[in-house]
ROSE-733949 format. One record per residue: residue in one letter; x negated, y negated, z negated of N, C-alpha, C in turn. Coordinates in steps of 0.1 Angstrom, whole numbers, padded with zeros to 4 digits, always signed. Example, Ala and Ser with C-alpha at 12.3 -4.5 7.8 and 13.67 -1.06 7.14 Angstrom:
# ROSE-733949
a-0132+0057-0078-0123+0045-0078-0132+0033-0078 s-0128+0022-0071-0137+0011-0071-0129+0000-0079 
END
This chain:
# ROSE-733949
m+0192+0218-0188+0179+0214-0192+0179+0206-0205 s+0170+0209-0215+0170+0202-0227+0163+0189-0226 l+0166+0180-0235+0160+0167-0235+0145+0167-0236 a+0139+0177-0244+0125+0178-0245+0118+0182-0232 v+0125+0192-0225+0120+0196-0212+0120+0185-0202 e+0131+0177-0201+0133+0166-0192+0122+0156-0195 l+0120+0153-0208+0110+0143-0211+0096+0148-0207 g+0093+0160-0210+0080+0166-0206+0078+0165-0191 q+0088+0169-0183+0088+0168-0169+0085+0154-0164 s+0092+0145-0170+0091+0131-0166+0076+0126-0169 l+0071+0129-0180+0057+0126-0184+0047+0132-0174 f+0050+0144-0170+0041+0151-0160+0041+0143-0147 y+0053+0139-0142+0055+0132-0130+0047+0119-0131 v+0048+0112-0142+0042+0098-0144+0027+0099-0146 l+0023+0108-0154+0008+0109-0158+0000+0118-0149 v+0006+0128-0143-0002+0138-0136+0000+0138-0121 f+0012+0143-0117+0015+0144-0103+0030+0141-0101 p+0034+0132-0092+0025+0124-0083+0020+0111-0089 g+0019+0110-0102+0016+0097-0109+0001+0095-0110 f-0003+0090-0122-0017+0085-0123-0028+0094-0119 a-0029+0106-0124-0040+0115-0121-0041+0117-0106 f-0030+0121-0100-0031+0123-0085-0035+0111-0077 l-0029+0099-0081-0032+0087-0074-0046+0083-0076 f-0051+0085-0088-0065+0081-0091-0075+0089-0082 g-0073+0103-0081-0081+0111-0073-0079+0108-0058 y-0067+0107-0053-0064+0105-0039-0069+0091-0035 a-0068+0081-0043-0072+0068-0040-0087+0067-0038 l-0095+0074-0046-0109+0075-0044-0113+0083-0031 v-0105+0093-0028-0107+0100-0016-0105+0091-0004 a-0094+0084-0005-0091+0074+0006-0101+0064+0008 e-0106+0059-0004-0117+0049-0003-0130+0055+0004 y-0133+0067+0000-0144+0073+0007-0142+0075+0022 a-0130+0080+0026-0127+0082+0040-0128+0068+0047 d-0123+0058+0041-0123+0044+0047-0137+0039+0049 r-0145+0040+0038-0159+0036+0039-0168+0044+0049 k-0165+0057+0049-0173+0066+0057-0170+0063+0072 l-0157+0062+0075-0153+0059+0089-0158+0045+0093 y-0156+0035+0084-0161+0022+0087-0176+0022+0090 a-0184+0029+0083-0198+0030+0085-0201+0037+0098 r-0194+0048+0101-0197+0055+0114-0193+0046+0126 l-0183+0038+0125-0179+0029+0136-0190+0018+0138 q-0198+0016+0128-0209+0006+0129-0222+0013+0130 n-0222+0026+0134-0234+0033+0136-0243+0034+0123 r-0236+0035+0112-0243+0037+0099-0239+0051+0093 v-0247+0055+0084-0244+0069+0078-0232+0068+0068 g-0232+0058+0060-0221+0057+0051-0224+0063+0038 p-0215+0062+0028-0218+0066+0014-0216+0081+0013 p-0222+0087+0002-0218+0102-0001-0204+0103-0006 a-0199+0115-0007-0185+0117-0011-0183+0112-0025 v-0192+0113-0034-0190+0109-0048-0192+0094-0051 q-0196+0087-0041-0199+0073-0043-0187+0064-0049 p-0175+0065-0044-0164+0058-0051-0162+0061-0065 f-0163+0074-0069-0162+0077-0083-0174+0072-0091 a-0186+0073-0086-0198+0068-0093-0197+0053-0095 d-0192+0046-0084-0190+0031-0086-0180+0028-0097 f-0170+0035-0097-0159+0033-0108-0165+0035-0121 l-0172+0046-0123-0178+0049-0136-0188+0039-0140 k-0196+0034-0130-0207+0024-0133-0200+0011-0138 l-0189+0007-0132-0183-0005-0136-0177-0004-0150 l-0171+0008-0153-0166+0011-0166-0176+0009-0177 s-0189+0012-0174-0200+0012-0184-0205-0002-0185 k-0202-0011-0176-0207-0025-0177-0199-0033-0187 e-0206-0044-0192-0199-0053-0201-0189-0061-0194 s-0177-0062-0201-0166-0069-0195-0165-0083-0202 i-0168-0094-0194-0170-0107-0200-0157-0115-0197 v-0153-0123-0207-0142-0133-0205-0148-0147-0206 p-0147-0154-0195-0153-0168-0195-0148-0176-0206 e-0156-0185-0211-0153-0194-0222-0141-0203-0219 d-0139-0207-0207-0128-0216-0203-0116-0209-0199 a-0116-0196-0198-0105-0189-0192-0094-0188-0202 e-0082-0186-0197-0070-0183-0205-0071-0168-0208 g-0076-0165-0220-0080-0151-0223-0069-0141-0221 t-0057-0143-0226-0046-0133-0226-0042-0130-0212 i-0040-0140-0203-0036-0138-0190-0048-0132-0182 f-0060-0137-0184-0071-0132-0177-0073-0117-0180 e-0071-0112-0192-0073-0098-0195-0062-0090-0191 a-0050-0095-0192-0038-0087-0189-0036-0085-0174 a-0041-0094-0165-0039-0093-0151-0043-0080-0144 p-0055-0074-0147-0058-0062-0140-0049-0050-0145 i-0045-0050-0158-0036-0039-0163-0023-0040-0156 v-0017-0052-0155-0004-0054-0149-0005-0050-0134 a-0016-0054-0127-0018-0051-0113-0018-0036-0111 l-0025-0029-0119-0026-0014-0117-0013-0007-0121 a-0006-0012-0131+0007-0006-0135+0017-0008-0124 g+0017-0020-0118+0026-0023-0107+0024-0015-0095 v+0012-0011-0092+0010-0003-0079+0010+0012-0082 l+0009+0016-0094+0011+0031-0097+0025+0035-0097 t+0034+0026-0100+0048+0030-0101+0056+0034-0088 p+0053+0027-0077+0061+0029-0065+0061+0044-0060 i+0050+0051-0062+0049+0064-0057+0060+0074-0062 l+0065+0070-0074+0076+0078-0080+0089+0077-0071 y+0090+0068-0062+0102+0066-0054+0099+0069-0039 v+0087+0075-0036+0084+0079-0023+0083+0094-0022 p+0090+0100-0012+0089+0115-0011+0075+0119-0006 i+0069+0129-0013+0056+0133-0008+0055+0148-0006 w+0065+0156-0011+0065+0170-0008+0079+0176-0006 s+0089+0169-0010+0103+0174-0009+0112+0164-0002 v+0125+0168-0001+0134+0159+0005+0137+0146-0002 e+0134+0146-0015+0136+0135-0023+0124+0132-0032 a+0122+0119-0035+0112+0115-0045+0116+0119-0059 v+0107+0120-0068+0110+0125-0081+0120+0116-0089 f+0120+0103-0086+0130+0094-0093+0138+0086-0083 a+0142+0093-0072+0149+0086-0061+0163+0081-0065 f+0167+0070-0060+0180+0065-0062+0184+0055-0051 q+0196+0053-0049+0201+0044-0038+0196+0029-0041 g+0188+0024-0032+0183+0010-0034+0168+0010-0039 d+0162+0022-0040+0148+0022-0045+0138+0015-0035 l+0142+0014-0023+0133+0007-0013+0130-0008-0018 i+0141-0014-0023+0139-0028-0029+0130-0028-0040 v+0131-0018-0049+0122-0017-0061+0108-0015-0056 v+0105-0006-0046+0092-0004-0042+0086-0016-0036 l+0093-0023-0027+0088-0036-0021+0085-0046-0032 f+0093-0047-0042+0091-0056-0053+0078-0052-0061 l+0077-0040-0064+0065-0035-0072+0052-0037-0064 l+0052-0036-0051+0040-0038-0043+0036-0053-0042 t+0044-0062-0047+0040-0076-0047+0033-0079-0061 i+0035-0071-0071+0030-0074-0084+0014-0075-0084 p+0007-0066-0077-0008-0068-0077-0012-0081-0072 s-0006-0086-0062-0009-0099-0056-0007-0110-0066 f+0004-0110-0073+0007-0120-0083-0002-0119-0095 a-0005-0107-0099-0015-0105-0110-0028-0111-0106 l-0032-0108-0094-0045-0114-0089-0045-0129-0089 i-0034-0135-0085-0032-0149-0085-0033-0155-0099 f-0026-0149-0108-0026-0154-0122-0040-0152-0128 g-0046-0141-0126-0059-0138-0132-0070-0147-0126 g-0070-0149-0113-0080-0158-0106-0078-0172-0110 w-0065-0177-0111-0063-0191-0114-0067-0194-0129 h-0064-0185-0138-0067-0187-0152-0081-0184-0156 s-0089-0180-0146-0103-0178-0149-0110-0192-0150 r-0104-0202-0145-0108-0216-0145-0121-0218-0137 n-0124-0208-0128-0136-0209-0120-0132-0216-0107 a-0140-0225-0101-0136-0233-0089-0135-0224-0077 f-0144-0214-0076-0143-0205-0065-0131-0196-0066 g-0129-0191-0079-0117-0183-0081-0104-0190-0078 q-0103-0203-0081-0091-0210-0079-0088-0213-0064 v-0099-0215-0057-0098-0217-0042-0093-0204-0036 g-0099-0193-0041-0095-0180-0036-0080-0176-0039 t-0076-0181-0051-0062-0179-0056-0053-0186-0047 v-0056-0199-0043-0047-0206-0034-0046-0199-0021 r-0057-0194-0016-0057-0187-0003-0048-0174-0004 t-0050-0167-0016-0042-0155-0018-0027-0158-0018 l-0023-0169-0024-0009-0173-0025-0004-0177-0011 t-0012-0185-0004-0009-0189+0010-0007-0177+0019 q-0016-0167+0018-0015-0155+0026-0003-0147+0022 l+0000-0146+0010+0012-0139+0005+0025-0144+0012 f+0026-0157+0013+0038-0163+0019+0038-0159+0034 g+0027-0156+0040+0026-0153+0054+0030-0139+0057 y+0025-0129+0049+0027-0115+0053+0039-0108+0047 e+0045-0114+0036+0056-0107+0029+0068-0107+0038 i+0071-0118+0044+0084-0119+0053+0083-0108+0064 p+0073-0108+0072+0073-0098+0083+0072-0083+0077 f+0066-0081+0066+0065-0068+0060+0079-0064+0055 f+0086-0072+0049+0100-0069+0044+0109-0066+0056 l+0108-0075+0067+0117-0074+0078+0113-0061+0086 a+0101-0057+0087+0097-0045+0093+0102-0033+0086 c+0102-0033+0073+0107-0022+0065+0122-0021+0065 l+0128-0032+0068+0143-0033+0069+0148-0025+0080 a+0141-0025+0092+0146-0019+0104+0150-0004+0102 p+0141+0005+0096+0145+0019+0094+0156+0020+0084 a+0157+0011+0074+0168+0011+0065+0181+0009+0072 v+0181-0001+0081+0194-0004+0088+0198+0008+0097 a+0188+0014+0104+0191+0025+0112+0196+0037+0104 a+0190+0039+0093+0194+0051+0085+0207+0048+0077 g+0210+0035+0075+0222+0032+0067+0221+0034+0052 t+0208+0033+0047+0206+0035+0033+0194+0027+0029 w+0194+0023+0016+0183+0016+0010+0174+0025+0001 s+0175+0038+0003+0167+0048-0004+0156+0052+0005 v+0143+0052+0000+0132+0056+0008+0133+0071+0011 s+0138+0079+0002+0140+0093+0005+0150+0095+0016 g+0161+0087+0016+0171+0088+0026+0166+0084+0040 i+0158+0074+0040+0152+0069+0053+0143+0080+0058 a+0134+0086+0049+0125+0096+0054+0132+0108+0059 s+0143+0112+0053+0151+0123+0058+0158+0120+0071 f+0162+0107+0073+0168+0103+0085+0158+0104+0097 v+0146+0098+0095+0136+0098+0105+0131+0112+0107 g+0129+0120+0097+0123+0133+0098+0132+0142+0106 t+0145+0141+0104+0154+0150+0112+0158+0144+0125 r+0154+0132+0128+0156+0126+0141+0143+0120+0147 p+0134+0128+0150+0120+0123+0154+0121+0114+0167 l+0132+0114+0174+0132+0105+0186+0133+0091+0182 y+0137+0088+0169+0137+0075+0164+0123+0069+0162 i+0113+0077+0161+0099+0072+0158+0094+0062+0168 p+0096+0065+0181+0092+0055+0191+0100+0042+0190 v+0113+0043+0186+0121+0032+0185+0116+0022+0174 f+0109+0028+0164+0104+0019+0153+0089+0015+0156 a+0084+0016+0168+0070+0013+0171+0067-0001+0168 i+0075-0010+0172+0072-0025+0169+0072-0027+0154 g+0081-0023+0147+0082-0025+0132+0070-0018+0125 f+0066-0006+0130+0055+0001+0124+0042-0007+0126 a+0040-0013+0138+0028-0022+0141+0028-0034+0132 v+0040-0040+0130+0041-0052+0122+0038-0048+0107 a+0043-0037+0103+0041-0033+0089+0027-0029+0086 l+0020-0023+0096+0006-0020+0095-0003-0033+0093 l+0000-0043+0102-0008-0055+0100-0005-0062+0087 s+0008-0062+0083+0011-0068+0071+0005-0061+0059 l+0004-0048+0059-0002-0040+0049-0017-0044+0048 q-0023-0045+0060-0037-0049+0060-0039-0063+0053 a-0030-0072+0055-0031-0085+0049-0028-0084+0034 k-0019-0075+0030-0015-0073+0016-0028-0068+0009 l-0036-0060+0015-0048-0054+0009-0060-0063+0010 e-0058-0075+0017-0068-0085+0019-0081-0079+0026 r-0078-0071+0036-0089-0065+0044-0091-0072+0057 i-0103-0072+0063-0105-0078+0076-0095-0074+0086 p-0089-0083+0094-0093-0098+0095-0086-0107+0085 f-0079-0101+0075-0072-0110+0066-0078-0110+0052 d-0091-0111+0052-0099-0111+0039-0103-0125+0035 v-0097-0135+0040-0101-0149+0037-0101-0152+0022 p-0092-0147+0014-0092-0150+0000-0104-0145-0007 e-0111-0134-0002-0123-0129-0009-0135-0131+0000 a-0135-0141+0009-0146-0143+0018-0159-0144+0011 e-0168-0133+0011-0180-0133+0004-0189-0145+0007 t-0190-0148+0020-0199-0158+0024-0195-0172+0020 e-0182-0174+0016-0177-0187+0012-0174-0187-0003 l-0167-0177-0008-0162-0177-0022-0167-0166-0031 v-0178-0160-0027-0183-0148-0035-0173-0137-0034 t-0164-0136-0044-0153-0126-0043-0139-0133-0046 g-0138-0146-0044-0126-0153-0046-0120-0151-0060 p-0107-0147-0061-0101-0147-0074-0108-0137-0084 l-0116-0128-0079-0123-0118-0088-0137-0123-0092 v-0141-0135-0089-0154-0139-0091-0159-0138-0106 e-0149-0140-0115-0153-0140-0130-0150-0126-0136 y-0145-0117-0128-0142-0104-0134-0154-0095-0133 s-0156-0087-0144-0167-0077-0145-0163-0065-0153 g-0171-0055-0153-0169-0043-0161-0156-0036-0159 r-0149-0033-0170-0137-0025-0169-0126-0033-0161 k-0125-0046-0163-0115-0053-0156-0116-0053-0141 l-0129-0055-0137-0132-0054-0122-0129-0040-0117 a-0132-0030-0125-0130-0016-0121-0115-0014-0119 l-0107-0019-0128-0092-0018-0126-0087-0025-0114 f-0092-0037-0111-0087-0044-0099-0091-0036-0086 r-0103-0031-0086-0108-0023-0075-0100-0010-0073 l-0097-0004-0084-0089+0008-0084-0075+0005-0079 t-0070-0007-0083-0057-0011-0078-0056-0012-0063 k-0067-0018-0057-0067-0019-0043-0067-0005-0036 d-0074+0004-0042-0075+0017-0036-0061+0024-0037 v-0055+0023-0049-0042+0029-0050-0032+0023-0041 e-0032+0009-0040-0023+0002-0031-0024+0007-0017 l-0037+0010-0013-0039+0015+0001-0032+0028+0003 v-0033+0037-0007-0026+0050-0006-0011+0049-0007 v-0006+0041-0016+0009+0039-0018+0014+0032-0006 g+0008+0022-0001+0012+0015+0011+0013+0024+0023 a+0003+0033+0025+0003+0043+0036+0014+0053+0034 a+0016+0057+0021+0027+0066+0018+0041+0060+0022 l+0043+0048+0018+0055+0041+0021+0058+0040+0036 l+0048+0036+0044+0049+0035+0058+0052+0049+0065 s+0045+0059+0060+0047+0072+0065+0061+0077+0063 a+0067+0073+0051+0081+0077+0048+0091+0069+0057 l+0089+0056+0058+0098+0048+0065+0098+0050+0081 f+0086+0052+0086+0084+0051+0101+0081+0065+0107 l+0076+0074+0099+0071+0087+0104+0078+0099+0098 g+0088+0097+0089+0095+0108+0084+0089+0115+0071 g+0079+0108+0065+0074+0113+0053+0069+0127+0053 p+0074+0136+0045+0068+0150+0044+0073+0159+0056 y+0082+0154+0064+0087+0162+0075+0077+0164+0086 p+0075+0176+0091+0066+0178+0103+0073+0171+0115 a+0066+0166+0124+0072+0159+0136+0079+0169+0144 g+0092+0166+0147+0100+0174+0156+0106+0186+0149 a+0105+0188+0136+0111+0199+0130+0114+0195+0115 i+0123+0203+0109+0127+0201+0096+0120+0211+0086 a+0112+0205+0077+0105+0214+0068+0115+0220+0058 d+0113+0233+0055+0122+0239+0045+0117+0235+0031 v+0120+0223+0027+0114+0217+0015+0121+0223+0002 g+0131+0232+0004+0137+0238-0008+0128+0250-0013 s+0118+0254-0005+0110+0266-0009+0096+0261-0012 t+0088+0270-0019+0074+0266-0022+0066+0264-0009 a+0068+0273+0001+0061+0271+0013+0065+0258+0020 g+0078+0254+0019+0082+0242+0025+0076+0230+0018 a+0075+0231+0005+0069+0220-0003+0054+0218+0000 v+0047+0230+0002+0033+0229+0005+0031+0223+0019 i+0040+0227+0029+0039+0222+0042+0042+0207+0042 g+0052+0203+0034+0056+0189+0033+0044+0180+0027 f+0038+0186+0017+0027+0178+0011+0015+0177+0020 g+0012+0188+0028+0002+0187+0038+0004+0177+0048 v+0017+0177+0053+0020+0166+0063+0019+0152+0057 f+0023+0151+0045+0021+0138+0038+0007+0133+0038 l-0002+0143+0034-0017+0139+0034-0022+0135+0048 v-0018+0143+0058-0022+0140+0072-0017+0126+0076 k-0005+0123+0074+0001+0111+0079-0005+0099+0071 t-0007+0100+0058-0012+0089+0051-0027+0086+0054 l-0034+0097+0056-0048+0095+0060-0049+0089+0074 a-0040+0093+0083-0040+0088+0096-0038+0073+0096 i-0029+0068+0087-0026+0054+0086-0038+0047+0080 v-0045+0053+0070-0057+0047+0065-0068+0046+0076 f-0069+0056+0084-0079+0055+0095-0076+0044+0105 v-0063+0042+0108-0059+0031+0117-0063+0017+0110 l-0060+0016+0097-0064+0003+0090-0079+0001+0090 t-0086+0012+0089-0101+0012+0090-0106+0007+0103 v-0100+0012+0114-0104+0008+0127-0101-0007+0129 l-0090-0012+0124-0087-0026+0125-0097-0034+0118 r-0102-0029+0106-0112-0036+0099-0125-0037+0106 a-0128-0026+0114-0141-0025+0121-0142-0033+0133 v-0130-0035+0140-0131-0041+0154-0127-0056+0154 l-0121-0061+0143-0116-0075+0143-0125-0084+0134 a-0125-0096+0136-0132-0106+0128-0123-0114+0119 r-0128-0119+0109-0120-0127+0099-0114-0139+0105 l-0101-0141+0101-0093-0153+0106-0094-0164+0095 r-0094-0176+0100-0092-0187+0090-0078-0187+0085 i-0076-0194+0074-0064-0193+0067-0052-0199+0075 e-0054-0209+0083-0044-0215+0091-0041-0206+0103 q-0051-0199+0108-0049-0189+0119-0041-0178+0114 l-0044-0173+0101-0037-0162+0096-0022-0165+0094 v-0019-0176+0089-0005-0180+0087+0002-0181+0101 s-0005-0186+0110+0001-0187+0124+0004-0174+0130 v-0005-0164+0128-0003-0151+0133+0010-0145+0128 f+0012-0146+0115+0024-0140+0109+0037-0147+0113 y+0037-0160+0112+0049-0168+0115+0052-0169+0130 l+0042-0170+0138+0045-0172+0153+0046-0159+0160 w+0040-0148+0155+0040-0135+0162+0047-0124+0154 l+0043-0121+0142+0048-0109+0135+0063-0111+0131 v+0067-0123+0126+0081-0125+0122+0090-0123+0134 p+0087-0129+0146+0096-0127+0158+0096-0112+0162 l+0084-0105+0161+0084-0091+0165+0092-0083+0155 a+0092-0086+0143+0100-0079+0133+0115-0081+0136 l+0119-0093+0140+0133-0096+0143+0137-0089+0156 i+0127-0088+0166+0130-0080+0178+0132-0065+0174 q+0124-0060+0165+0126-0046+0160+0140-0044+0155 l+0145-0053+0147+0159-0052+0141+0169-0053+0153 a+0167-0061+0163+0176-0062+0174+0176-0048+0182 v+0164-0042+0183+0163-0029+0190+0171-0019+0182 v+0169-0019+0169+0176-0009+0161+0191-0011+0162 g+0195-0024+0162+0210-0027+0163+0215-0022+0177 v+0208-0024+0187+0213-0019+0200+0214-0004+0201 v+0203+0002+0196+0203+0017+0196+0214+0023+0188 g+0216+0017+0176+0226+0022+0167+0240+0019+0172 t+0242+0008+0179+0255+0004+0184+0259+0013+0196 t+0250+0015+0205+0252+0023+0217+0251+0038+0215 e+0246+0042+0203+0244+0056+0200+0236+0063+0211 v+0225+0056+0215+0216+0062+0225+0210+0075+0220 i+0206+0075+0207+0200+0086+0200+0210+0092+0190 p+0214+0104+0191+0224+0110+0182+0218+0111+0168 
END
C-alpha cells in the first residue's frame, strides 16, 4: 500500500468513520435517545428527533462572548481541547471488526488518559472564566474527578487482567469469544457504569453543574460556539464511554455467545450492528439512573466512591484473580 493511500485511509478514519463525522451524528442520536427516554420515564412527550441538531446549530449562530476578566487564551482553548480529547479514543475501540483501526498493545491506558482530558479542560476553562459560580463549580468538578477516576480505572483493569492484555481490542476479543466471563465482570461493570455517570456529570452526580445553585457551574460564562463545543463534547463522551464499556465488559462487536465472522463484509455489518445495540443499551441504563435517582451533595458523592465503589472494584479484581487462578472458565 502506497504512502498516499495509507494517508488517505488514515484521514478517512479520523475525519469520517469512525472519527469525527460518525461520532458527531451518533452523539446527537444518543442525546435524542437519552432525552426521549428520560422524558417518557417522567410521563412527558420529549423532544422531536431533530432537536439535538437544532440546538447545536442554534448555539453555533449565537454570539460567543469572552468575559473581560477571563484568561482569554485558556478560556477559548478549553472547549477545543475537550472535544479533541474525547474524539480520539474511538480510534482505539473496536466497533465493527476484531481490531480497532489504530489498535496497539497498551491502548487501554491511552483511552483512559484521553477520557480525562474533557474534565481537565472544563476545570481550566471554568476556573479561568474568573466567575465566582464558575470557580465554585470548577472546585466541585475537580473534587468529583478525584472520586470517580480511581474506581473507574480499577473497574476497567479487571477485564484487562483476565485477558492478559492492555489492548482494548484484545480484551474485546477475549470477552467476545468467552461469553461466560461476562457475568464474572458484573461487579466491575456496575462500578464502571456509575463512574461513567459521574464522569459525564449526570444525575445523581451533577453537583458541579447544579442549576439551582450554580446556574451551570464551570460553563456559566460560556456561550455560542464555545458552549456548543462543550455540549457536543458531553454527547461524544457519552457515546465513547459506552463504546469502551461495551468492549471491555460485553465483548464489543461480538454477538453474545458466538464469534462474528468479522473478516467478511457480513461479519463487519453484524459486528457494527451489535456495537450499536450494546452502546445504546448502556446509554439507556445511564438514562434510567438519571431518572430514578436524586442529586448527591459533594461530600456524599465522594463517600459513595471511596467507601463503596473502590472496595467493589477491588473485589472484582479479586474475583478475576480467583477465576483466572483456578481456571474455572476455560
